[in-house]
C-alpha positions in Angstrom: 95.4 111.2 108.7 97.5 108.3 107.6 99.2 105.5 109.6 101.2 102.3 109.2 100.8 99.1 111.3 103.9 97.0 111.4 102.4 93.5 111.3 104.9 91.5 109.2 106.9 89.9 112.1 107.2 86.2 112.6 106.0 86.3 116.2 108.4 83.5 117.3 108.0 84.5 121.0 104.3 83.6 120.7 104.8 80.0 119.5 102.9 77.7 119.3 100.1 80.2 118.3 102.1 81.5 115.4 102.8 78.1 113.9 99.4 78.3 112.3 98.4 82.0 112.3 100.3 85.3 112.0 101.1 87.3 115.1 98.6 89.9 114.1 95.8 87.4 114.3 96.6 86.1 117.8 93.5 86.7 119.9 93.4 89.2 122.7 90.2 89.3 124.7 88.4 87.5 121.9 89.6 89.6 119.0 92.8 89.5 116.9 95.4 92.0 118.2 95.4 93.8 114.9 91.7 94.7 115.3 92.4 96.4 118.6 95.1 98.5 117.0 93.0 99.4 114.0 90.1 100.5 116.2 92.4 102.6 118.4 93.8 104.4 115.3 90.3 105.0 113.9 89.2 106.4 117.3 92.1 108.9 117.1 91.1 110.1 113.7 93.3 108.0 111.4 91.3 107.1 108.4 93.9 105.8 106.0 96.1 102.8 107.1 98.7 100.6 105.4 99.6 97.3 107.0 102.8 95.3 106.1 102.4 91.5 106.0 104.7 88.6 105.6 104.0 85.5 107.8 100.6 83.9 106.8 99.9 87.2 105.0 96.7 86.0 103.4 95.1 85.5 106.8 95.5 89.1 107.7 94.3 90.4 104.4 91.3 88.1 104.5 90.4 89.2 108.0 90.5 92.9 107.2 88.6 92.3 104.0 85.9 90.4 105.9 85.5 93.4 108.2 85.0 95.6 105.1 88.2 97.4 105.9 86.6 98.8 109.1 84.9 101.4 107.0 88.2 103.2 106.0 90.9 103.0 103.5 93.2 100.1 104.3 96.0 99.0 102.0 98.6 96.3 102.3 102.4 96.2 101.8 103.2 92.6 100.9 106.6 91.4 102.1 106.0 87.7 101.5 109.1 87.6 99.3 111.4 89.1 101.9 110.9 90.3 105.5 112.3 93.8 105.4 112.3 94.7 109.1 111.0 98.1 110.3 113.1 100.4 108.2 112.9 98.4 105.0 109.2 97.8 105.5 108.5 101.5 106.0 110.5 102.4 102.9 108.7 99.8 100.8 105.4 101.4 101.9 106.5 105.0 101.2 104.3 105.3 98.2 101.3 105.4 100.5 102.4 108.6 102.2 102.1 111.0 99.3 100.4 114.0 101.0 103.5 115.4 102.8 101.8 115.2 106.1 103.2 113.6 109.3 102.0 110.0 109.7 101.8 107.5 112.6 103.6 104.1 112.8 102.3 101.6 115.3 103.5 98.1 116.1 100.7 95.5 115.9 101.8 93.9 119.2 101.4 97.0 121.4 98.3 97.9 123.4 98.5 101.1 125.5 96.5 103.9 126.9 98.4 106.5 125.1 96.5 109.5 123.8 97.4 109.5 120.1 95.8 112.9 119.6 98.3 114.5 122.1 101.1 112.7 120.4 100.1 114.2 117.0 99.8 117.7 118.4 103.2 117.4 120.2 105.0 116.2 117.1 103.4 118.9 114.9 104.5 121.7 117.3 108.0 120.3 118.0 109.0 120.5 114.3 110.9 117.2 114.8 111.6 114.8 111.9 110.3 112.0 114.1 108.8 111.6 117.6 109.2 108.4 119.4 106.9 107.3 122.2 109.0 106.2 125.2 108.6 105.3 128.8 110.7 104.8 131.9 110.6 101.0 132.2 113.1 98.1 132.3 114.2 96.6 129.0 117.5 95.4 127.5 117.9 98.1 124.9 117.4 101.8 125.4 117.3 105.0 123.3 119.4 107.7 125.0 117.9 111.2 125.2 119.1 114.6 126.3 117.3 116.5 129.0 115.1 118.2 126.4 114.3 114.8 124.9 116.4 114.9 121.8 117.7 111.5 120.7 121.5 111.2 121.3 122.2 107.5 121.2 121.4 103.9 122.1 122.5 101.3 124.5 122.3 97.6 125.0 122.6 96.9 128.7 123.2 93.2 128.2 126.1 93.5 125.9 127.4 96.9 126.9 127.2 98.1 123.3 126.6 101.8 123.0 126.2 104.4 120.3 126.5 108.1 121.2 125.8 110.9 118.7 128.7 113.2 117.8 129.0 116.3 119.9 127.1 115.0 122.8 128.2 116.8 126.0 124.9 117.0 128.0 123.7 114.4 130.4 121.8 111.6 128.6 119.0 109.5 130.0 117.8 106.0 128.9 114.2 105.6 127.8 112.5 102.5 126.5 110.9 102.7 123.0 107.2 101.8 123.0 106.8 100.9 119.3 104.7 104.0 118.4 106.1 107.0 116.5 105.1 109.9 114.4 107.3 110.7 111.3 107.5 113.4 108.7 107.5 112.2 105.1 110.9 114.0 104.7 112.5 110.9 106.2 112.2 108.9 103.0 114.5 111.3 101.1 117.0 111.0 103.9 117.1 107.2 103.9 120.3 105.9 102.4 119.7 102.4 103.6 118.3 99.8 101.2 116.8 96.3 101.5 116.3 94.9 104.9 117.2 97.3 107.8 115.7 98.5 111.1 114.3 102.0 111.5 116.4 102.5 114.6 119.5 102.6 112.5 118.0 105.5 110.5 117.1 107.4 113.7 120.5 107.0 115.2 122.2 108.2 112.0 119.9 111.1 111.4 119.9 112.4 115.0 123.3 114.0 114.3 121.7 116.3 111.8 117.9 116.3 112.5 115.7 116.5 115.6 114.5 113.1 116.7 112.3 113.7 119.8 111.1 111.5 122.6 107.5 111.7 123.8 107.2 110.2 127.3 104.2 108.0 127.8 103.3 108.4 131.4 100.1 106.3 131.4 99.6 103.1 133.3 98.9 100.8 130.4 101.5 99.5 128.0 101.5 95.8 126.9 104.0 94.0 124.7 101.8 91.4 123.0 104.8 89.7 121.7 105.2 88.2 125.1 102.9 85.5 126.4 102.6 87.0 129.9 101.7 90.4 128.6 99.2 88.8 126.2 97.3 87.4 129.1 97.5 90.6 131.1 96.3 92.6 128.2 93.3 90.3 127.8 92.4 90.6 131.4 92.8 94.4 131.3 90.5 94.7 128.2 87.9 92.4 129.8 87.9 94.4 133.0 87.6 97.8 131.4 85.5 96.8 128.4 87.3 99.5 126.5 88.3 99.5 122.9 90.3 102.8 123.0 93.7 102.4 124.5 
């Protein structure tokens, strides 16, 4: 199975760490955060991974190379010329997903206890174009889903900005996106966006014509490693559990 790790971000919230190293290399319980994500993906059966890189890109590439690519196929999508955000970054790496099989996308700054095998099974059976891992937690921006977990919109609670899909009449509920999603390769042919753009814009446009599903993550562990507080909490959790499979 194939996967992509979004690791090209600047990591400004983790300064001063990221003034000399990329976000992906910030240590969590003694290892770079990217290593935890790679090991989680391998444990779930993903054996081909592409990683996008931008900020201090060579450090990420050199680290993965020093680990002999963790015994699997790992490629890199180099965005040093221009940071393309999530949608543009995914589109640039589309060449990697040439087998017409669903693939996983995982943010480098997320550690959780989600069962990725269950996510894969759910996505395959749902026939959705994309399946987004979500949870019921506080954040400033939410995806809005129908009662049967179909994406119907988006809301920014700070600004009041809201996007609702056409023809939405059912009640909609806010869910926070957890930075993990399964996607069908069909999405690339449906992308009209070019250059630098977020994948959220693609989902919100396509939810009018295609099924974009939500997958509730009901586990107890989800850390946003882009935040200093969560970085410390994640380190403490890993050290206490001595587990590499989140």
